[in-house]
Short mmCIF file of the C-alpha atoms (twelve columns), coordinates in Angstrom:
data_MODEL
# 
_entry.id   MODEL 
# 
loop_
_atom_site.group_PDB 
_atom_site.id 
_atom_site.type_symbol 
_atom_site.label_atom_id 
_atom_site.label_alt_id 
_atom_site.label_comp_id 
_atom_site.label_asym_id 
_atom_site.label_seq_id 
_atom_site.Cartn_x 
_atom_site.Cartn_y 
_atom_site.Cartn_z 
_atom_site.pdbx_PDB_model_num 
ATOM 1   C CA . MET A 1   -16.255 5.919   -0.784  1 
ATOM 2   C CA . SER A 2   -16.318 2.155   -0.953  1 
ATOM 3   C CA . ILE A 3   -18.891 0.249   -2.936  1 
ATOM 4   C CA . ASP A 4   -21.743 -1.563  -1.201  1 
ATOM 5   C CA . LYS A 5   -20.137 -5.020  -1.228  1 
ATOM 6   C CA . LYS A 6   -18.381 -5.890  2.032   1 
ATOM 7   C CA . ILE A 7   -14.721 -6.567  1.312   1 
ATOM 8   C CA . THR A 8   -12.735 -8.969  3.492   1 
ATOM 9   C CA . ILE A 9   -9.317  -7.481  4.276   1 
ATOM 10  C CA . GLN A 10  -6.539  -8.757  6.508   1 
ATOM 11  C CA . ALA A 11  -3.559  -6.436  6.798   1 
ATOM 12  C CA . TYR A 12  -0.287  -7.690  8.291   1 
ATOM 13  C CA . LEU A 13  1.217   -4.459  9.601   1 
ATOM 14  C CA . LYS A 14  3.718   -2.952  12.004  1 
ATOM 15  C CA . PRO A 15  2.439   -0.453  14.572  1 
ATOM 16  C CA . SER A 16  4.519   2.504   13.399  1 
ATOM 17  C CA . CYS A 17  6.217   1.781   10.063  1 
ATOM 18  C CA . GLY A 18  5.673   4.333   7.279   1 
ATOM 19  C CA . TRP A 19  4.573   1.659   4.800   1 
ATOM 20  C CA . SER A 20  2.004   0.384   7.318   1 
ATOM 21  C CA . ARG A 21  0.722   3.922   7.995   1 
ATOM 22  C CA . GLY A 22  0.235   4.374   4.252   1 
ATOM 23  C CA . VAL A 23  -1.815  1.183   3.999   1 
ATOM 24  C CA . ARG A 24  -3.981  2.228   6.958   1 
ATOM 25  C CA . ALA A 25  -4.489  5.661   5.349   1 
ATOM 26  C CA . VAL A 26  -5.862  4.032   2.187   1 
ATOM 27  C CA . PHE A 27  -8.368  1.984   4.180   1 
ATOM 28  C CA . ALA A 28  -9.418  5.111   6.104   1 
ATOM 29  C CA . LYS A 29  -9.759  7.100   2.861   1 
ATOM 30  C CA . TYR A 30  -12.210 4.545   1.464   1 
ATOM 31  C CA . GLN A 31  -13.825 3.803   4.842   1 
ATOM 32  C CA . LEU A 32  -12.937 0.128   4.487   1 
ATOM 33  C CA . PRO A 33  -13.034 -2.007  7.611   1 
ATOM 34  C CA . PHE A 34  -10.042 -4.315  7.887   1 
ATOM 35  C CA . GLU A 35  -8.332  -6.614  10.344  1 
ATOM 36  C CA . ASP A 36  -5.164  -4.844  11.523  1 
ATOM 37  C CA . ILE A 37  -2.782  -7.685  12.391  1 
ATOM 38  C CA . ASN A 38  0.246   -6.547  14.428  1 
ATOM 39  C CA . ILE A 39  3.181   -8.673  13.271  1 
ATOM 40  C CA . ILE A 40  5.558   -7.148  15.834  1 
ATOM 41  C CA . ALA A 41  3.502   -8.041  18.916  1 
ATOM 42  C CA . ASN A 42  2.304   -11.394 17.583  1 
ATOM 43  C CA . MET A 43  4.967   -13.751 16.240  1 
ATOM 44  C CA . ASP A 44  2.294   -16.299 15.222  1 
ATOM 45  C CA . ALA A 45  0.724   -13.621 13.013  1 
ATOM 46  C CA . TYR A 46  4.148   -12.896 11.508  1 
ATOM 47  C CA . GLY A 47  4.557   -16.610 10.748  1 
ATOM 48  C CA . GLU A 48  1.112   -16.674 9.136   1 
ATOM 49  C CA . MET A 49  2.060   -13.682 6.971   1 
ATOM 50  C CA . VAL A 50  5.269   -15.420 5.831   1 
ATOM 51  C CA . ARG A 51  3.394   -18.643 5.011   1 
ATOM 52  C CA . LYS A 52  0.681   -16.834 3.071   1 
ATOM 53  C CA . SER A 53  2.930   -14.363 1.235   1 
ATOM 54  C CA . GLY A 54  6.011   -16.518 0.702   1 
ATOM 55  C CA . GLN A 55  8.339   -13.778 1.945   1 
ATOM 56  C CA . ARG A 56  9.331   -11.845 5.104   1 
ATOM 57  C CA . LEU A 57  8.719   -8.172  4.282   1 
ATOM 58  C CA . SER A 58  5.682   -6.157  5.280   1 
ATOM 59  C CA . PRO A 59  3.125   -4.786  4.827   1 
ATOM 60  C CA . CYS A 60  1.236   -7.679  3.336   1 
ATOM 61  C CA . VAL A 61  -2.457  -7.265  2.658   1 
ATOM 62  C CA . GLU A 62  -4.921  -10.006 1.812   1 
ATOM 63  C CA . ILE A 63  -7.999  -8.718  0.002   1 
ATOM 64  C CA . GLU A 64  -10.741 -11.210 -0.801  1 
ATOM 65  C CA . GLY A 65  -8.184  -14.042 -0.641  1 
ATOM 66  C CA . VAL A 66  -5.598  -12.314 -2.860  1 
ATOM 67  C CA . MET A 67  -2.278  -11.650 -1.099  1 
ATOM 68  C CA . LEU A 68  -0.478  -8.415  -1.938  1 
ATOM 69  C CA . ALA A 69  3.030   -8.910  -0.546  1 
ATOM 70  C CA . ASP A 70  5.408   -6.145  0.546   1 
ATOM 71  C CA . VAL A 71  3.158   -3.335  -0.671  1 
ATOM 72  C CA . SER A 72  2.817   0.401   -0.186  1 
ATOM 73  C CA . GLY A 73  -0.423  2.277   0.351   1 
ATOM 74  C CA . GLU A 74  -0.208  3.437   -3.276  1 
ATOM 75  C CA . GLU A 75  -0.072  -0.167  -4.487  1 
ATOM 76  C CA . VAL A 76  -3.018  -1.179  -2.290  1 
ATOM 77  C CA . GLU A 77  -5.064  1.772   -3.562  1 
ATOM 78  C CA . SER A 78  -4.159  0.962   -7.168  1 
ATOM 79  C CA . TYR A 79  -5.241  -2.650  -6.666  1 
ATOM 80  C CA . LEU A 80  -8.565  -1.656  -5.079  1 
ATOM 81  C CA . LEU A 81  -9.328  0.786   -7.913  1 
ATOM 82  C CA . SER A 82  -8.238  -1.587  -10.689 1 
ATOM 83  C CA . LYS A 83  -10.504 -4.362  -9.387  1 
ATOM 84  C CA . GLY A 84  -13.458 -1.992  -8.997  1 
ATOM 85  C CA . LEU A 85  -13.583 -2.607  -5.254  1 
ATOM 86  C CA . VAL A 86  -13.666 1.160   -4.574  1 
ATOM 87  C CA . SER A 87  -14.439 4.293   -6.547  1 
ATOM 88  C CA . PRO A 88  -12.036 7.253   -6.647  1 
ATOM 89  C CA . VAL A 89  -12.482 9.764   -3.826  1 
ATOM 90  C CA . ALA A 90  -10.594 12.817  -2.631  1 
ATOM 91  C CA . SER A 91  -8.935  12.758  0.761   1 
ATOM 92  C CA . GLY A 92  -7.930  15.538  3.129   1 
ATOM 93  C CA . ASP A 93  -5.443  13.192  4.822   1 
ATOM 94  C CA . ASP A 94  -1.849  13.958  3.874   1 
ATOM 95  C CA . THR A 95  -0.357  10.703  5.195   1 
ATOM 96  C CA . PRO A 96  2.306   9.590   2.706   1 
ATOM 97  C CA . LEU A 97  1.290   6.342   1.026   1 
ATOM 98  C CA . ASP A 98  4.786   5.429   -0.152  1 
ATOM 99  C CA . ARG A 99  7.183   5.996   2.766   1 
ATOM 100 C CA . GLY A 100 9.358   3.353   4.308   1 
ATOM 101 C CA . CYS A 101 10.223  2.810   7.932   1 
ATOM 102 C CA . HIS A 102 12.116  5.501   9.836   1 
ATOM 103 C CA . ASP A 103 15.570  4.848   11.237  1 
ATOM 104 C CA . GLY A 104 15.245  2.357   14.054  1 
ATOM 105 C CA . GLU A 105 12.124  0.707   12.658  1 
ATOM 106 C CA . PRO A 106 12.715  -2.800  11.343  1 
ATOM 107 C CA . VAL A 107 12.394  -3.359  7.627   1 
ATOM 108 C CA . GLU A 108 11.965  -7.087  8.160   1 
ATOM 109 C CA . MET A 109 11.505  -9.156  11.267  1 
ATOM 110 C CA . GLY A 110 14.978  -10.705 11.086  1 
ATOM 111 C CA . SER A 111 16.451  -7.262  11.753  1 
ATOM 112 C CA . TRP A 112 14.226  -6.549  14.753  1 
ATOM 113 C CA . LYS A 113 15.773  -6.660  18.223  1 
ATOM 114 C CA . GLY A 114 12.701  -6.886  20.372  1 
ATOM 115 C CA . SER A 115 11.717  -8.209  23.766  1 
ATOM 116 C CA . ARG A 116 11.984  -11.826 22.609  1 
ATOM 117 C CA . GLY A 117 15.744  -11.383 22.383  1 
ATOM 118 C CA . SER A 118 15.838  -12.007 18.658  1 
# 
C-alpha cells in the first residue's frame, strides 16, 4: 500500500513492451496513480522523454521530479521503497518486473518501423 502523500509520477512507456508492463505492475501493486505516456503513439512525448532523460531507451519514469532512465519494474520498486515513498506489500500479480521486449517490439525508437515511415 502506498503512503498517504500523493506522489507525482509520469511514466514514458510503450503499450506492450515487457519492461513497460513491469513498471505498470509496480504501480498497480502499490495502488499508485500515474500518468501513462505512450511514446509509440505520441512522438512529441518521445521527444520529451529524450530531453528529460538524456537518452533514447524506455521505460523512463519521473517520480517527484527525479528521472529514472531506462528502468525495469524492479528498479522502480527499489527506488520507491528506498525513498520511503511506499511500504512493502505482497502482490498476487505474477507479471515479471524485469523482462525486456518480445521479438518484434522495438527496444528503442530508432529501431521502430511504424506508421510514420521511420
